[in-house]
C-alpha atoms as a printed R data frame, in Angstrom:
    type eleno elety resid chain resno      x      y       z
1   ATOM     1    CA   UNK     A     1 36.501  8.871  -2.247
2   ATOM     2    CA   UNK     A     2 36.365  9.638   1.471
3   ATOM     3    CA   UNK     A     3 39.061 12.310   1.093
4   ATOM     4    CA   UNK     A     4 37.213 13.808  -1.879
5   ATOM     5    CA   UNK     A     5 33.958 14.019   0.118
6   ATOM     6    CA   UNK     A     6 35.820 15.866   2.880
7   ATOM     7    CA   UNK     A     7 37.381 18.321   0.415
8   ATOM     8    CA   UNK     A     8 35.914 21.738  -0.557
9   ATOM     9    CA   UNK     A     9 35.321 20.405  -4.101
10  ATOM    10    CA   UNK     A    10 32.574 17.979  -3.054
11  ATOM    11    CA   UNK     A    11 28.884 18.822  -2.887
12  ATOM    12    CA   UNK     A    12 26.013 16.949  -1.233
13  ATOM    13    CA   UNK     A    13 24.516 15.462  -4.444
14  ATOM    14    CA   UNK     A    14 27.951 14.452  -5.741
15  ATOM    15    CA   UNK     A    15 28.812 12.773  -2.424
16  ATOM    16    CA   UNK     A    16 25.561 10.808  -2.424
17  ATOM    17    CA   UNK     A    17 25.920  9.825  -6.093
18  ATOM    18    CA   UNK     A    18 29.519  8.745  -5.463
19  ATOM    19    CA   UNK     A    19 28.378  6.444  -2.653
20  ATOM    20    CA   UNK     A    20 25.704  4.854  -4.844
21  ATOM    21    CA   UNK     A    21 28.132  4.404  -7.758
22  ATOM    22    CA   UNK     A    22 30.778  2.973  -5.424
23  ATOM    23    CA   UNK     A    23 28.406  0.271  -4.179
24  ATOM    24    CA   UNK     A    24 27.020 -0.587  -7.626
25  ATOM    25    CA   UNK     A    25 30.485 -0.886  -9.228
26  ATOM    26    CA   UNK     A    26 32.598 -2.303  -6.400
27  ATOM    27    CA   UNK     A    27 30.113 -3.420  -3.754
28  ATOM    28    CA   UNK     A    28 30.134 -2.573  -0.059
29  ATOM    29    CA   UNK     A    29 31.336 -5.422   2.178
30  ATOM    30    CA   UNK     A    30 31.343 -3.049   5.162
31  ATOM    31    CA   UNK     A    31 27.672 -2.054   4.979
32  ATOM    32    CA   UNK     A    32 26.860 -3.203   8.522
33  ATOM    33    CA   UNK     A    33 29.804 -1.256   9.957
34  ATOM    34    CA   UNK     A    34 28.909  1.837   7.927
35  ATOM    35    CA   UNK     A    35 25.344  1.780   9.260
36  ATOM    36    CA   UNK     A    36 26.683  2.145  12.793
37  ATOM    37    CA   UNK     A    37 28.513  5.363  12.005
38  ATOM    38    CA   UNK     A    38 25.988  7.138   9.761
39  ATOM    39    CA   UNK     A    39 23.791  8.447  12.595
40  ATOM    40    CA   UNK     A    40 26.748  9.394  14.797
41  ATOM    41    CA   UNK     A    41 28.489 11.305  12.003
42  ATOM    42    CA   UNK     A    42 25.230 13.022  11.042
43  ATOM    43    CA   UNK     A    43 24.605 14.092  14.645
44  ATOM    44    CA   UNK     A    44 28.136 15.501  15.011
45  ATOM    45    CA   UNK     A    45 27.727 17.406  11.725
46  ATOM    46    CA   UNK     A    46 24.357 18.831  12.806
47  ATOM    47    CA   UNK     A    47 25.821 20.047  16.102
48  ATOM    48    CA   UNK     A    48 28.636 21.669  14.123
49  ATOM    49    CA   UNK     A    49 26.091 23.543  12.022
50  ATOM    50    CA   UNK     A    50 24.644 24.910  15.264
51  ATOM    51    CA   UNK     A    51 27.821 26.979  15.686
52  ATOM    52    CA   UNK     A    52 26.848 28.844  12.512
53  ATOM    53    CA   UNK     A    53 23.482 29.966  13.924
54  ATOM    54    CA   UNK     A    54 22.462 32.797  16.218
55  ATOM    55    CA   UNK     A    55 19.617 32.337  18.699
56  ATOM    56    CA   UNK     A    56 17.330 34.933  17.060
57  ATOM    57    CA   UNK     A    57 17.765 33.217  13.664
58  ATOM    58    CA   UNK     A    58 16.921 29.824  15.147
59  ATOM    59    CA   UNK     A    59 13.847 31.121  16.979
60  ATOM    60    CA   UNK     A    60 12.564 32.883  13.861
61  ATOM    61    CA   UNK     A    61 13.036 29.790  11.693
62  ATOM    62    CA   UNK     A    62 11.466 27.479  14.271
63  ATOM    63    CA   UNK     A    63  8.456 29.747  14.709
64  ATOM    64    CA   UNK     A    64  7.923 29.938  10.951
65  ATOM    65    CA   UNK     A    65  7.745 26.175  10.567
66  ATOM    66    CA   UNK     A    66  5.477 25.270  13.512
67  ATOM    67    CA   UNK     A    67  2.107 25.449  11.730
68  ATOM    68    CA   UNK     A    68  3.405 23.709   8.605
69  ATOM    69    CA   UNK     A    69  4.960 20.986  10.758
70  ATOM    70    CA   UNK     A    70  1.702 20.236  12.578
71  ATOM    71    CA   UNK     A    71 -0.321 20.277   9.351
72  ATOM    72    CA   UNK     A    72  2.119 18.068   7.471
73  ATOM    73    CA   UNK     A    73  2.475 15.448  10.216
74  ATOM    74    CA   UNK     A    74 -1.293 15.203  10.688
75  ATOM    75    CA   UNK     A    75 -1.940 14.988   6.943
76  ATOM    76    CA   UNK     A    76  0.676 12.300   6.315
77  ATOM    77    CA   UNK     A    77 -0.369 10.098   9.238
78  ATOM    78    CA   UNK     A    78 -4.091 10.218   8.379
79  ATOM    79    CA   UNK     A    79 -3.512  9.738   4.639
80  ATOM    80    CA   UNK     A    80 -0.984  6.977   5.322
81  ATOM    81    CA   UNK     A    81 -3.515  5.093   7.453
82  ATOM    82    CA   UNK     A    82 -6.236  5.365   4.776
83  ATOM    83    CA   UNK     A    83 -3.945  4.398   1.893
84  ATOM    84    CA   UNK     A    84 -2.503  1.514   3.902
85  ATOM    85    CA   UNK     A    85 -6.039  0.149   4.284
86  ATOM    86    CA   UNK     A    86 -6.815  0.766   0.608
87  ATOM    87    CA   UNK     A    87 -3.636 -0.967  -0.641
88  ATOM    88    CA   UNK     A    88 -3.992 -3.737   1.988
89  ATOM    89    CA   UNK     A    89 -0.441 -3.208   3.251
90  ATOM    90    CA   UNK     A    90  0.554 -4.779   6.570
91  ATOM    91    CA   UNK     A    91 -0.218 -2.288   9.319
92  ATOM    92    CA   UNK     A    92  3.330 -2.129  10.786
93  ATOM    93    CA   UNK     A    93  4.867 -1.489   7.355
94  ATOM    94    CA   UNK     A    94  2.400  1.236   6.353
95  ATOM    95    CA   UNK     A    95  2.864  2.841   9.780
96  ATOM    96    CA   UNK     A    96  6.671  2.840   9.473
97  ATOM    97    CA   UNK     A    97  6.503  4.452   6.023
98  ATOM    98    CA   UNK     A    98  4.006  7.059   7.253
99  ATOM    99    CA   UNK     A    99  6.057  7.962  10.335
100 ATOM   100    CA   UNK     A   100  9.263  8.107   8.296
101 ATOM   101    CA   UNK     A   101  7.639 10.472   5.805
102 ATOM   102    CA   UNK     A   102  5.886 12.578   8.448
103 ATOM   103    CA   UNK     A   103  8.790 13.281  10.784
104 ATOM   104    CA   UNK     A   104 12.413 12.477  10.014
105 ATOM   105    CA   UNK     A   105 12.935  9.383   7.919
106 ATOM   106    CA   UNK     A   106 15.146  6.657   9.293
107 ATOM   107    CA   UNK     A   107 15.340  8.193  12.781
108 ATOM   108    CA   UNK     A   108 11.564  8.089  13.201
109 ATOM   109    CA   UNK     A   109 11.403  4.529  11.850
110 ATOM   110    CA   UNK     A   110 14.086  3.473  14.321
111 ATOM   111    CA   UNK     A   111 12.255  5.206  17.175
112 ATOM   112    CA   UNK     A   112  8.853  3.531  16.710
113 ATOM   113    CA   UNK     A   113 10.087  0.101  15.592
114 ATOM   114    CA   UNK     A   114 10.637 -1.243  19.133
115 ATOM   115    CA   UNK     A   115  7.112 -0.087  20.010
116 ATOM   116    CA   UNK     A   116  5.146 -1.652  17.139
117 ATOM   117    CA   UNK     A   117  7.495 -4.663  16.798
118 ATOM   118    CA   UNK     A   118  7.537 -5.082  12.986
119 ATOM   119    CA   UNK     A   119  9.462 -7.866  11.295
120 ATOM   120    CA   UNK     A   120 13.067 -7.295  10.217
121 ATOM   121    CA   UNK     A   121 11.933 -7.414   6.587
122 ATOM   122    CA   UNK     A   122  9.338 -4.669   7.187
123 ATOM   123    CA   UNK     A   123 11.922 -2.407   8.837
124 ATOM   124    CA   UNK     A   124 14.417 -2.989   6.014
125 ATOM   125    CA   UNK     A   125 11.779 -2.319   3.374
126 ATOM   126    CA   UNK     A   126 10.603  0.904   5.026
127 ATOM   127    CA   UNK     A   127 14.187  2.143   5.369
128 ATOM   128    CA   UNK     A   128 15.035  1.209   1.760
129 ATOM   129    CA   UNK     A   129 12.034  3.143   0.438
130 ATOM   130    CA   UNK     A   130 12.653  6.201   2.593
131 ATOM   131    CA   UNK     A   131 16.371  6.388   1.780
132 ATOM   132    CA   UNK     A   132 15.687  5.917  -1.939
133 ATOM   133    CA   UNK     A   133 13.168  8.772  -2.015
134 ATOM   134    CA   UNK     A   134 15.545 10.891   0.074
135 ATOM   135    CA   UNK     A   135 18.194 10.392  -2.574
136 ATOM   136    CA   UNK     A   136 15.794 11.481  -5.314
137 ATOM   137    CA   UNK     A   137 14.797 14.559  -3.290
138 ATOM   138    CA   UNK     A   138 18.391 15.643  -2.822
139 ATOM   139    CA   UNK     A   139 18.840 15.796  -6.592
140 ATOM   140    CA   UNK     A   140 15.512 17.361  -7.649
141 ATOM   141    CA   UNK     A   141 14.733 19.881  -4.908
142 ATOM   142    CA   UNK     A   142 17.515 22.446  -5.611
143 ATOM   143    CA   UNK     A   143 16.796 22.684  -9.390
144 ATOM   144    CA   UNK     A   144 13.057 22.952  -8.693
145 ATOM   145    CA   UNK     A   145 13.728 25.679  -6.137
146 ATOM   146    CA   UNK     A   146 15.669 27.706  -8.692
147 ATOM   147    CA   UNK     A   147 13.058 27.051 -11.372
148 ATOM   148    CA   UNK     A   148 10.292 28.312  -9.069
149 ATOM   149    CA   UNK     A   149 12.498 31.223  -7.932
150 ATOM   150    CA   UNK     A   150 12.090 30.393  -4.263
151 ATOM   151    CA   UNK     A   151 13.853 32.632  -1.763
152 ATOM   152    CA   UNK     A   152 16.456 31.144   0.560
153 ATOM   153    CA   UNK     A   153 13.958 31.104   3.461
154 ATOM   154    CA   UNK     A   154 11.204 29.561   1.339
155 ATOM   155    CA   UNK     A   155 13.481 26.817   0.060
156 ATOM   156    CA   UNK     A   156 14.881 26.024   3.496
157 ATOM   157    CA   UNK     A   157 11.371 25.703   4.900
158 ATOM   158    CA   UNK     A   158 10.246 23.558   1.951
159 ATOM   159    CA   UNK     A   159 13.201 21.197   2.420
160 ATOM   160    CA   UNK     A   160 12.493 20.802   6.126
161 ATOM   161    CA   UNK     A   161  8.838 19.929   5.501
162 ATOM   162    CA   UNK     A   162  8.986 18.027   2.208
163 ATOM   163    CA   UNK     A   163 12.105 15.835   2.564
164 ATOM   164    CA   UNK     A   164 12.105 12.878   4.963
165 ATOM   165    CA   UNK     A   165 15.572 12.452   6.426
166 ATOM   166    CA   UNK     A   166 17.676 15.132   8.119
167 ATOM   167    CA   UNK     A   167 20.755 14.270   6.059
168 ATOM   168    CA   UNK     A   168 19.012 14.947   2.741
169 ATOM   169    CA   UNK     A   169 17.272 18.057   4.126
170 ATOM   170    CA   UNK     A   170 20.572 19.600   5.147
171 ATOM   171    CA   UNK     A   171 22.281 18.387   1.976
172 ATOM   172    CA   UNK     A   172 19.690 19.947  -0.356
173 ATOM   173    CA   UNK     A   173 19.566 23.196   1.633
174 ATOM   174    CA   UNK     A   174 23.364 23.569   1.710
175 ATOM   175    CA   UNK     A   175 23.350 23.257  -2.071
176 ATOM   176    CA   UNK     A   176 20.874 26.180  -2.254
177 ATOM   177    CA   UNK     A   177 22.599 28.609   0.109
178 ATOM   178    CA   UNK     A   178 23.643 29.466   3.668
179 ATOM   179    CA   UNK     A   179 20.335 31.072   4.693
180 ATOM   180    CA   UNK     A   180 18.395 28.086   3.344
181 ATOM   181    CA   UNK     A   181 20.708 25.809   5.319
182 ATOM   182    CA   UNK     A   182 20.072 27.654   8.592
183 ATOM   183    CA   UNK     A   183 16.295 27.622   8.132
184 ATOM   184    CA   UNK     A   184 16.160 23.996   7.010
185 ATOM   185    CA   UNK     A   185 18.357 22.705   9.833
186 ATOM   186    CA   UNK     A   186 16.450 24.529  12.581
187 ATOM   187    CA   UNK     A   187 12.969 23.643  11.330
188 ATOM   188    CA   UNK     A   188 13.914 20.028  10.647
189 ATOM   189    CA   UNK     A   189 15.360 19.516  14.120
190 ATOM   190    CA   UNK     A   190 12.343 21.108  15.780
191 ATOM   191    CA   UNK     A   191 10.288 18.737  13.634
192 ATOM   192    CA   UNK     A   192 12.409 15.807  14.835
193 ATOM   193    CA   UNK     A   193 11.302 16.503  18.409
194 ATOM   194    CA   UNK     A   194  7.879 15.229  17.354
195 ATOM   195    CA   UNK     A   195  9.407 11.751  17.636
196 ATOM   196    CA   UNK     A   196  8.609 11.954  21.357
197 ATOM   197    CA   UNK     A   197  4.822 12.604  21.201
198 ATOM   198    CA   UNK     A   198  4.540 10.337  18.154
199 ATOM   199    CA   UNK     A   199  6.191  7.494  20.080
200 ATOM   200    CA   UNK     A   200  3.776  8.005  22.967
201 ATOM   201    CA   UNK     A   201  0.793  8.000  20.589
202 ATOM   202    CA   UNK     A   202  2.178  4.876  18.932
203 ATOM   203    CA   UNK     A   203  2.272  3.117  22.294
204 ATOM   204    CA   UNK     A   204 -1.391  4.042  22.770
205 ATOM   205    CA   UNK     A   205 -2.601  2.988  19.300
206 ATOM   206    CA   UNK     A   206 -0.667 -0.271  19.262
207 ATOM   207    CA   UNK     A   207 -1.434 -0.918  22.958
208 ATOM   208    CA   UNK     A   208  2.226 -1.583  23.700
209 ATOM   209    CA   UNK     A   209  3.212 -1.848  27.361
210 ATOM   210    CA   UNK     A   210  6.706 -1.322  28.726
211 ATOM   211    CA   UNK     A   211  8.178  0.118  25.509
212 ATOM   212    CA   UNK     A   212 10.855  2.807  25.801
213 ATOM   213    CA   UNK     A   213 10.617  6.155  24.013
214 ATOM   214    CA   UNK     A   214 13.791  7.167  22.177
215 ATOM   215    CA   UNK     A   215 14.609 10.837  22.744
216 ATOM   216    CA   UNK     A   216 16.868 12.607  20.180
217 ATOM   217    CA   UNK     A   217 19.276 14.005  22.793
218 ATOM   218    CA   UNK     A   218 21.706 15.360  20.208
219 ATOM   219    CA   UNK     A   219 19.236 18.181  19.484
220 ATOM   220    CA   UNK     A   220 20.121 19.485  22.958
221 ATOM   221    CA   UNK     A   221 23.773 19.742  21.867
222 ATOM   222    CA   UNK     A   222 22.650 21.574  18.719
223 ATOM   223    CA   UNK     A   223 20.805 24.123  20.899
224 ATOM   224    CA   UNK     A   224 23.864 24.422  23.163
225 ATOM   225    CA   UNK     A   225 26.036 25.141  20.110
226 ATOM   226    CA   UNK     A   226 23.637 27.940  19.082
227 ATOM   227    CA   UNK     A   227 23.745 29.447  22.586
228 ATOM   228    CA   UNK     A   228 27.551 29.307  22.716
229 ATOM   229    CA   UNK     A   229 27.811 30.922  19.283
230 ATOM   230    CA   UNK     A   230 25.381 33.659  20.344
231 ATOM   231    CA   UNK     A   231 26.651 34.546  23.808
232 ATOM   232    CA   UNK     A   232 30.303 33.396  24.060
233 ATOM   233    CA   UNK     A   233 32.553 35.543  21.807
234 ATOM   234    CA   UNK     A   234 35.315 32.945  21.386
235 ATOM   235    CA   UNK     A   235 32.875 30.467  19.821
236 ATOM   236    CA   UNK     A   236 31.534 33.159  17.502
237 ATOM   237    CA   UNK     A   237 35.024 33.483  16.060
238 ATOM   238    CA   UNK     A   238 35.158 29.748  15.372
239 ATOM   239    CA   UNK     A   239 31.751 29.532  13.669
240 ATOM   240    CA   UNK     A   240 33.137 29.606  10.100
241 ATOM   241    CA   UNK     A   241 35.556 26.749  10.827
242 ATOM   242    CA   UNK     A   242 32.882 24.685  12.601
243 ATOM   243    CA   UNK     A   243 30.379 25.194   9.782
244 ATOM   244    CA   UNK     A   244 32.915 24.214   7.111
245 ATOM   245    CA   UNK     A   245 33.869 21.073   9.042
246 ATOM   246    CA   UNK     A   246 30.180 20.234   9.584
247 ATOM   247    CA   UNK     A   247 29.429 20.518   5.855
248 ATOM   248    CA   UNK     A   248 32.359 18.212   5.077
249 ATOM   249    CA   UNK     A   249 31.073 15.743   7.656
250 ATOM   250    CA   UNK     A   250 27.630 15.916   6.093
251 ATOM   251    CA   UNK     A   251 29.056 15.134   2.644
252 ATOM   252    CA   UNK     A   252 30.837 12.108   4.089
253 ATOM   253    CA   UNK     A   253 27.578 11.025   5.766
254 ATOM   254    CA   UNK     A   254 25.757 11.227   2.439
255 ATOM   255    CA   UNK     A   255 28.516  9.195   0.777
256 ATOM   256    CA   UNK     A   256 28.035  6.480   3.411
257 ATOM   257    CA   UNK     A   257 24.248  6.602   2.970
258 ATOM   258    CA   UNK     A   258 24.672  6.253  -0.795
259 ATOM   259    CA   UNK     A   259 26.938  3.255  -0.252
260 ATOM   260    CA   UNK     A   260 24.057  1.418   1.462
261 ATOM   261    CA   UNK     A   261 21.765  1.772  -1.572
262 ATOM   262    CA   UNK     A   262 22.607 -1.232  -3.714
263 ATOM   263    CA   UNK     A   263 20.828 -2.931  -6.597
264 ATOM   264    CA   UNK     A   264 19.892 -5.736  -4.202
265 ATOM   265    CA   UNK     A   265 18.316 -3.211  -1.826
266 ATOM   266    CA   UNK     A   266 16.265 -1.654  -4.623
267 ATOM   267    CA   UNK     A   267 15.047 -5.085  -5.734
268 ATOM   268    CA   UNK     A   268 13.456 -5.662  -2.318
269 ATOM   269    CA   UNK     A   269 11.049 -2.751  -2.825
270 ATOM   270    CA   UNK     A   270  7.569 -3.923  -3.861
271 ATOM   271    CA   UNK     A   271  5.141 -1.647  -5.691
272 ATOM   272    CA   UNK     A   272  2.419 -1.176  -3.045
273 ATOM   273    CA   UNK     A   273  4.655  0.182  -0.263
274 ATOM   274    CA   UNK     A   274  6.533  2.267  -2.841
275 ATOM   275    CA   UNK     A   275  3.246  3.689  -4.174
276 ATOM   276    CA   UNK     A   276  2.179  4.551  -0.625
277 ATOM   277    CA   UNK     A   277  5.471  6.310   0.093
278 ATOM   278    CA   UNK     A   278  5.448  8.224  -3.198
279 ATOM   279    CA   UNK     A   279  1.856  9.434  -2.771
280 ATOM   280    CA   UNK     A   280  2.617 10.628   0.765
281 ATOM   281    CA   UNK     A   281  5.831 12.315  -0.347
282 ATOM   282    CA   UNK     A   282  4.272 14.054  -3.367
283 ATOM   283    CA   UNK     A   283  1.282 15.170  -1.280
284 ATOM   284    CA   UNK     A   284  3.435 16.738   1.419
285 ATOM   285    CA   UNK     A   285  5.922 18.222  -1.072
286 ATOM   286    CA   UNK     A   286  3.310 19.853  -3.290
287 ATOM   287    CA   UNK     A   287  1.015 20.837  -0.417
288 ATOM   288    CA   UNK     A   288  3.758 22.499   1.638
289 ATOM   289    CA   UNK     A   289  5.160 24.237  -1.455
290 ATOM   290    CA   UNK     A   290  1.787 25.778  -2.277
291 ATOM   291    CA   UNK     A   291  1.395 27.050   1.287
292 ATOM   292    CA   UNK     A   292  4.941 28.429   1.375
293 ATOM   293    CA   UNK     A   293  4.521 30.277  -1.953
294 ATOM   294    CA   UNK     A   294  1.246 31.977  -0.907
C-alpha cells in the first residue's frame, strides 16, 4: 500500500480511504509510531510544494486570503465559545475544537494544548473529531467545487479557509488542479501563522504563566523554497521533480492519517462535541463559499 501511495496512480482521496480500510480490516499495531512521522512527512511535502511556486504567485494568493482568514478565525472562535456554553461542553474541549477548526486542525490543537492543559481524553477526542471531518472534507469538496463550477483560484481559497488540517487542504486542492493547489497551500500556511497570536491570546484568556508558544518553523523553509525557485535558476529546473515528489509524500501522509482512524476511535466521539465541530465547520464552509463566489 505504501508503494501504491507513492506511485503516480494514487490520488489523495484514494490514499486516505486506503489507510482507513487498512486499519478497519487489518488493524494498525504501529499507530503510535505512525503518529510521530505524520507531521514530519507533511512538513517535508509542504516544503517540496514550495519549489513549485513563484514569489509573485505566493504573494498574490496570500493577499487574497487575508481578509477571509481574519473573518473566519474570529467567527469560529466567537461561535465556538457561545456554542460550548450552550451545549455545556468542558471549556478546554470546546476551545480545542474551535482552535482546530479556526486555524489548522491538529497542529493548532497541539500548539495550544500545553497552554490550556486539557486532559489526555479531551485532546484525543478533539483530534478524532477534527481528523474525521477532515476526511469527509477531502472527499466532498472537489465534487462540490465542480458542481458549483468554481475556478481554480476560488476552489483553492475555499479549501484553505473551509478545511481544518493542512494535509486535507492540500489533498483536496491537488485533486482539483495545480493552480488550486498553489493557492490553497499558500493561503493555508499563511493562516497557520495565526497559531502564534492565538497561542499568546490563549495564555491571556486561560491565565497561564510560563507556557511556551510553538512556532511553525517549517513555514520558513517553505518560503525559502519559493525564493530559491524564483531567483536561483537551477532550482527552477528541478521544480517539476520536487512537486511530483511532494505530492507523492502527501499521499503517503494521508494514508498514514487514514490508518489512525479506526472504529474504536470513532466510538469515542460523543454527540455534543461532534455537533459543535460540525456546526462550526458548516458555518465556515458555507460562509466562506458565499463570500468567495460574490
